C-alpha positions as CSV (number, residue, x, y, z in Angstrom):
1,M,194.8,126.4,9.3
2,A,193.1,128.8,7.2
3,K,189.6,128.5,6.1
4,T,187.2,129.5,3.8
5,E,183.6,129.4,2.3
6,V,182.4,128.1,-0.7
7,I,179.0,126.6,-2.3
8,L,179.0,123.4,-3.3
9,T,177.7,122.4,-6.6
10,H,177.5,118.7,-6.1
11,N,176.9,116.5,-3.5
12,I,179.6,115.3,-1.9
13,V,179.6,113.0,1.3
14,G,180.7,114.0,4.6
15,L,180.7,117.4,3.5
16,G,177.0,118.6,2.2
17,A,174.8,118.8,-0.6
18,E,174.1,120.7,-3.4
19,S,173.7,124.1,-3.0
20,E,175.0,124.2,0.6
21,Q,177.6,126.7,2.0
22,V,180.2,125.2,3.8
23,K,183.3,126.2,5.4
24,V,186.2,124.1,4.4
25,A,190.0,124.3,4.3
26,A,191.5,127.2,1.9
27,G,194.0,124.4,0.5
28,Y,190.9,121.3,0.0
29,A,188.7,124.1,-2.1
30,R,191.7,125.9,-3.6
31,N,193.7,122.3,-4.8
32,Y,190.5,120.2,-5.2
33,L,186.9,121.8,-4.8
34,I,186.9,124.4,-7.3
35,P,189.3,122.7,-10.0
36,Q,187.1,119.5,-10.1
37,G,183.8,122.0,-10.4
38,L,182.5,120.4,-7.1
39,A,182.1,123.9,-5.3
40,I,182.0,127.6,-6.4
41,P,184.1,130.4,-4.1
42,L,181.7,132.5,-2.1
43,T,181.4,135.8,-3.9
44,A,178.3,138.4,-4.2
45,A,177.9,137.1,-7.6
46,N,177.7,133.5,-6.9
47,K,175.5,134.1,-3.9
48,R,172.9,135.0,-6.8
49,R,173.8,132.2,-8.2
50,L,172.8,129.9,-5.1
51,E,169.5,130.5,-5.5
52,V,169.3,129.0,-9.1
53,L,171.1,126.0,-7.7
54,R,168.9,125.2,-4.7
55,Q,166.0,125.4,-7.4
56,R,167.6,122.7,-9.3
57,R,168.1,120.8,-6.4
58,A,164.3,120.9,-5.3
59,E,163.4,119.9,-8.8
60,R,165.8,116.8,-9.0
61,E,164.9,115.7,-5.7
62,A,161.0,115.9,-6.5
63,H,161.7,113.8,-9.9
64,D,163.4,111.4,-7.8
65,L,160.7,111.1,-5.3
66,N,158.3,110.4,-8.2
67,A,160.2,107.9,-10.0
68,M,161.0,106.2,-6.7
69,T,157.3,106.0,-5.9
70,E,156.3,104.6,-9.3
71,L,159.0,101.7,-9.5
72,A,157.8,100.8,-5.7
73,K,154.3,100.3,-7.3
74,S,155.4,98.0,-9.7
75,L,158.1,96.3,-8.0
76,S,155.6,95.5,-4.8
77,K,153.3,93.7,-7.1
78,M,156.3,91.5,-8.8
79,V,157.5,88.0,-7.6
80,L,161.0,87.4,-8.2
81,I,161.8,83.6,-8.9
82,L,165.5,82.4,-8.0
83,A,166.5,79.0,-9.0
84,V,169.1,78.0,-6.2
85,K,171.5,74.5,-6.3
86,T,170.4,72.6,-3.4
87,G,171.7,69.2,-1.8
88,E,169.7,66.1,-1.7
89,D,168.6,66.9,1.6
90,G,167.0,70.2,0.1
91,K,169.6,72.5,1.7
92,M,170.6,75.5,-0.1
93,F,174.7,75.5,-1.0
94,G,175.5,78.9,-0.2
95,S,172.9,81.9,0.2
96,V,171.0,84.4,-1.6
97,T,172.3,88.4,-0.8
98,A,171.2,91.6,-1.7
99,G,173.7,91.6,-4.8
100,T,171.9,88.6,-6.0
101,I,168.6,90.0,-5.8
102,A,169.7,93.2,-7.7
103,D,171.4,91.3,-10.3
104,E,168.5,88.9,-10.9
105,L,166.0,92.3,-10.7
106,K,168.3,93.6,-13.9
107,H,168.3,90.5,-15.5
108,K,164.6,89.2,-15.4
109,F,162.9,92.6,-15.2
110,E,165.8,95.1,-16.5
111,V,165.5,97.1,-13.0
112,A,168.9,98.8,-12.2
113,L,168.5,98.8,-8.6
114,D,171.5,99.4,-6.2
115,K,172.3,96.6,-4.0
116,R,172.6,99.1,-1.0
117,K,168.8,99.8,-1.1
118,I,168.0,96.2,-0.6
119,H,167.7,95.5,3.0
120,L,168.3,92.1,4.2
121,E,169.3,91.5,8.0
122,H,170.7,88.4,7.1
123,P,171.2,86.4,3.7
124,I,168.3,84.2,2.7
125,R,169.6,80.2,3.3
126,T,165.9,78.5,2.8
127,L,163.9,77.7,0.2
128,G,160.3,79.2,-0.1
129,D,159.0,82.6,0.0
130,H,160.6,85.5,1.4
131,E,159.9,89.2,1.1
132,V,162.1,91.8,1.1
133,E,162.6,94.9,2.2
134,L,163.6,97.7,-0.3
135,R,164.4,101.4,0.7
136,L,164.2,103.2,-2.7
137,H,164.4,107.0,-1.2
138,S,164.3,108.3,2.2
139,Q,160.2,108.4,1.9
140,V,160.1,105.4,-0.2
141,V,159.8,102.1,1.3
142,T,158.1,98.8,-0.3
143,T,158.6,95.1,0.0
144,L,159.5,92.6,-2.7
145,K,158.2,88.9,-3.0
146,V,161.3,86.6,-3.9
147,Q,160.6,83.1,-4.1
148,I,163.6,80.4,-3.9
149,N,163.2,77.3,-5.7
150,S,165.7,74.6,-6.0
151,T,167.3,73.6,-9.3
152,T,167.8,70.0,-8.0
153,P,165.2,67.8,-8.7
154,P,163.8,66.0,-5.5
155,P,165.3,62.6,-4.4
156,K,163.4,59.4,-5.4
157,P,161.5,57.4,-2.8
158,V,163.1,54.1,-2.4
159,E,161.1,51.5,-3.3
160,Q,160.3,48.4,-1.0
161,A,161.2,44.8,-3.0
162,P,159.2,41.6,-2.0
163,A,161.3,39.5,0.6
164,D,161.3,36.7,-2.1
165,A,162.9,38.9,-4.9
166,K,165.5,39.7,-2.5
167,T,166.6,36.2,-1.8
168,G,166.7,35.9,-5.9
169,D,168.9,38.6,-6.4
170,K,171.6,36.9,-4.4
171,E,171.2,33.7,-6.6
172,K,171.8,35.9,-9.6
173,A,174.9,37.5,-8.4
174,G,177.0,33.8,-7.9
175,P,178.2,32.2,-5.3
176,R,179.9,33.8,-2.7
177,R,183.5,33.5,-2.5
178,E,184.6,32.1,1.2
179,R,187.4,33.8,3.1
180,R,190.6,31.9,3.2
181,E,191.9,31.6,6.6
182,R,195.6,33.1,7.1
183,P,197.9,31.0,9.1
184,P,198.7,32.9,12.6
185,K,201.7,35.5,12.6
186,A,204.6,33.8,14.2
187,E,205.7,35.5,17.3
188,K,208.9,37.2,16.7
189,A,211.7,35.8,19.2
190,D,214.0,37.8,20.8
191,K,217.4,38.2,18.8
192,P,220.4,37.8,21.0
193,A,222.6,40.6,21.1
């Protein structure tokens, strides 16, 4: 199969990053990468453009790193409070996942964060305070405090009434019906065949 060299103008998963020079199948380059604007052919003129692409990539990565560092500082000071439904025993229905946390961050704090950047080993299934690791950038890792509360009110303790009050309640309810005795079932006689 014929190979050709191209310069990538965008990040392509599994192939390379912007401004990298890669060898790909000629048909892939000719039919997909170049028409989509994802790559340019490797020529003498395009080699000169390579330096401009590298500089643009470095500036963008530096900007991303600064933005994520600032976001990490603000997120580490926040406490995200989630209200979940629970049963009478205080056990949660379902669990809190990375997607739930990302949605609540966007809804409450207007922070758009990809759920893949929220690292949970297991979904959260208990009430209380939890610390969640956020991997915002390859060089920026922070923690977010998440407090999970119940929307269901706690059950009321059962009050013990005095013994005299219990007997008084029975009298108010009225006389109890006595069980009527049923006659014993007659045994079936064998039918003559």
